[in-house]
Every structure is written in C-alpha cells, then in structure tokens.
C-alpha positions as CSV (number, residue, x, y, z in Angstrom):
1,M,57.9,79.9,7.4
2,L,61.2,81.4,7.1
3,C,62.4,82.3,10.5
4,Y,61.5,83.7,13.8
5,L,61.9,87.3,15.3
6,V,62.6,87.2,19.1
7,E,62.5,90.4,21.2
8,K,63.1,91.1,24.8
9,C,61.8,93.7,27.2
10,E,63.2,94.4,30.6
11,E,60.7,94.7,33.4
12,G,59.8,98.4,33.9
13,S,60.2,99.2,30.3
14,N,58.0,99.3,27.3
15,L,61.0,99.1,24.8
16,W,61.2,95.8,23.0
17,E,64.7,95.1,21.6
18,K,65.6,92.4,19.0
19,V,67.5,89.4,20.4
20,P,70.4,89.3,17.9
21,G,70.8,86.5,15.5
22,I,69.1,84.5,12.8
23,I,66.7,82.1,14.4
24,A,65.6,79.3,12.3
25,K,64.8,76.8,15.1
26,E,62.5,76.8,18.0
27,S,65.2,77.9,20.8
28,I,67.6,80.7,21.2
29,T,70.3,81.6,23.8
30,A,69.7,85.2,24.7
31,K,72.8,86.9,25.6
32,G,73.7,90.2,27.4
33,L,71.0,89.9,30.0
34,K,71.7,91.4,33.4
35,E,71.7,88.8,36.2
36,G,68.9,89.3,38.6
37,K,66.7,91.4,36.2
38,N,63.4,90.4,35.0
39,Y,62.5,90.1,31.2
40,K,59.6,89.2,28.9
41,F,60.2,87.8,25.6
42,R,58.1,87.6,22.5
43,V,58.3,85.6,19.4
44,K,57.0,86.2,15.9
45,A,57.1,83.8,13.1
46,E,58.0,85.3,9.6
47,N,57.2,84.0,6.3
48,M,56.9,85.5,2.7
49,Y,53.7,87.4,3.7
50,G,55.2,89.1,6.9
51,F,55.3,88.5,10.6
52,G,52.5,86.6,12.4
53,E,51.1,87.8,15.7
54,P,53.5,87.6,18.7
55,L,53.6,85.0,21.4
56,E,54.7,86.6,24.7
57,S,56.4,84.7,27.5
58,Q,55.8,85.0,31.3
59,K,58.4,87.0,33.3
60,I,61.7,85.3,33.3
61,T,64.6,86.2,35.8
62,A,67.9,86.1,34.2
63,K,70.5,84.0,36.0
64,N,73.8,82.3,35.4
65,P,73.0,78.8,34.1
66,F,75.6,77.5,36.5
67,D,75.4,77.5,40.4
68,K,77.7,76.6,43.3
69,P,77.9,72.8,44.0
70,G,75.5,71.0,46.4
71,T,76.9,69.8,49.8
72,P,79.2,66.7,49.6
73,Q,77.3,63.5,50.5
74,G,77.7,61.6,53.6
75,P,78.5,60.1,55.7
76,L,81.9,61.7,56.3
77,E,83.8,58.8,57.7
78,A,87.2,58.3,59.3
79,S,89.6,55.3,58.5
80,E,93.3,54.4,59.1
81,I,93.2,56.2,62.4
82,D,96.7,56.0,64.0
83,G,96.8,58.6,66.7
84,E,98.3,61.3,64.8
85,S,96.6,61.1,61.5
86,L,93.6,59.6,59.8
87,T,91.9,59.4,56.4
88,L,88.5,61.1,55.6
89,N,86.2,59.8,53.0
90,W,83.0,61.3,51.6
91,K,81.0,61.1,48.2
92,P,80.7,63.9,45.7
93,P,77.7,66.2,45.7
94,A,74.7,64.9,43.9
95,D,74.6,68.3,42.1
96,D,77.9,69.9,40.9
97,G,76.1,73.0,39.9
98,G,76.6,72.3,36.1
99,E,80.4,72.7,36.4
100,N,83.1,70.2,37.5
101,I,84.1,70.1,41.3
102,A,87.5,71.9,41.2
103,N,88.4,71.5,44.9
104,Y,87.3,70.0,48.3
105,I,87.9,72.3,51.4
106,V,88.6,70.2,54.5
107,E,88.7,71.7,58.0
108,K,88.9,70.2,61.5
109,R,88.5,71.5,65.1
110,K,88.9,70.1,68.5
111,A,85.5,68.8,69.7
112,G,83.5,71.4,71.6
113,T,85.6,74.4,70.4
114,G,84.5,76.9,68.0
115,R,87.4,77.5,65.7
116,W,87.7,75.7,62.5
117,Q,91.3,75.1,61.0
118,K,91.8,74.5,57.3
119,V,93.3,71.1,56.7
120,S,93.6,71.3,53.1
121,S,92.0,73.2,50.2
122,F,93.7,71.6,47.2
123,L,91.8,68.3,46.8
124,T,90.1,67.0,43.7
125,K,89.1,63.6,44.9
126,P,86.7,62.9,47.9
127,T,89.3,61.8,50.3
128,C,91.8,63.4,52.5
129,Q,94.6,62.3,54.8
130,V,94.6,64.6,57.9
131,R,98.1,64.8,59.7
132,N,99.2,66.4,62.9
133,L,96.5,65.3,65.2
134,E,96.9,65.0,69.0
135,P,96.7,61.4,70.2
136,G,93.8,61.1,72.7
137,T,92.0,64.1,71.4
138,K,88.4,64.2,69.9
139,Y,88.0,66.2,66.6
140,E,85.2,67.2,64.5
141,F,85.6,67.6,60.6
142,R,83.7,69.1,57.9
143,V,84.1,69.2,53.9
144,A,82.8,71.5,51.2
145,A,82.9,71.2,47.5
146,E,83.9,74.2,45.3
147,N,83.4,74.9,41.7
148,P,84.0,78.2,39.6
149,Q,80.7,79.5,40.9
150,G,81.4,79.1,44.7
151,V,81.5,76.9,47.7
152,S,78.8,74.5,48.9
153,E,77.5,74.2,52.3
154,Y,79.6,71.8,54.7
155,L,79.0,68.2,55.4
156,E,80.1,67.5,59.0
157,T,81.0,64.5,60.9
158,E,78.1,63.2,62.9
159,T,80.0,62.6,66.1
160,P,83.5,63.4,67.1
161,I,86.4,61.3,66.1
162,L,89.0,60.2,68.7
163,A,92.6,60.3,67.3
164,K,93.8,57.0,69.0
165,L,96.6,54.6,68.5
166,P,95.3,51.5,66.7
167,Y,96.5,49.1,69.6
168,G,96.2,51.0,72.7
C-alpha cells in the first residue's frame, strides 16, 4: 500500500471533496470544516494497482476541539476573615476544556439580594482576597473559570459568610 485517499461530503450534498494532504498513516486532521455542520468521510487505500473499495464513516458533526472549562471545584471556602476582608479558596475545574485556565472571575453579593458585583477578574490561581466588606454583613460568593473558549458555570458558596471581626 502506498497511501490513502480521504474524502469528505457535507450533509445534504452528494459532492465528495478530497481532504488535502498526503496521508501515509491511519489518521488525519481535516481542516476547513464548518463548525456545527455534519460530514461523512470515506477512505480509500491506494497501491500500485489502484484504489480499493472505500470505507465510509458515520455522520460526524464538526466542532472546535476545545471547549469552555468545567465549573471550579468546591467547596468555595473563606479564611482569614477579619470583618472588612477575607480570602476565598477553591480548586481548579476537573476539565479545563483542553486549554489553560486564563482567569478566574469572582463575584459577591449581600446575602438575600439579587445583584452580583465583580470582585476580581484577573486571577490565575484558585484564591482571591476580597476587600471592602461591611463588618457584620453576610455575603454570598461565586467563582467561574475562563479560558479562550469561554466562561464556565459558577461555583457558589453553600451558605452565606459573615464578615466579622476575629475577636468579637
């Protein structure tokens, strides 16, 4: 056997197009596909006598090989609480979507209110010091991971956290 011929056909068409490149191994990366479109592929082996019968794939939907990350892992815990600030800690997502986590987004709100406020959006490690809290106030926090493909779902505190002085 000398090489393989790989062809693609977009769903709804009968036109088979050659996938560019010389294919001497049993795999190929097909470029130029339209995300969300369905394709079929067929492969023919070639030797000195010509091409063999084609082997046709099932329908394949083209998609970016990368995805947005999974939700950061909990629990989302607070430490070093001193009334006006605290430190939040969490674990990175189990799935980074195939790309490095570029950023964590941390938000806060007073417990029982509906409006989230951004605390920070320039974090590369799973920890954040939150400042400007009102002593005696309960807060809820949430954190999301971000990579070039998008932002994950948020991990939220399980119960509100009281911003209190350590000795009082």
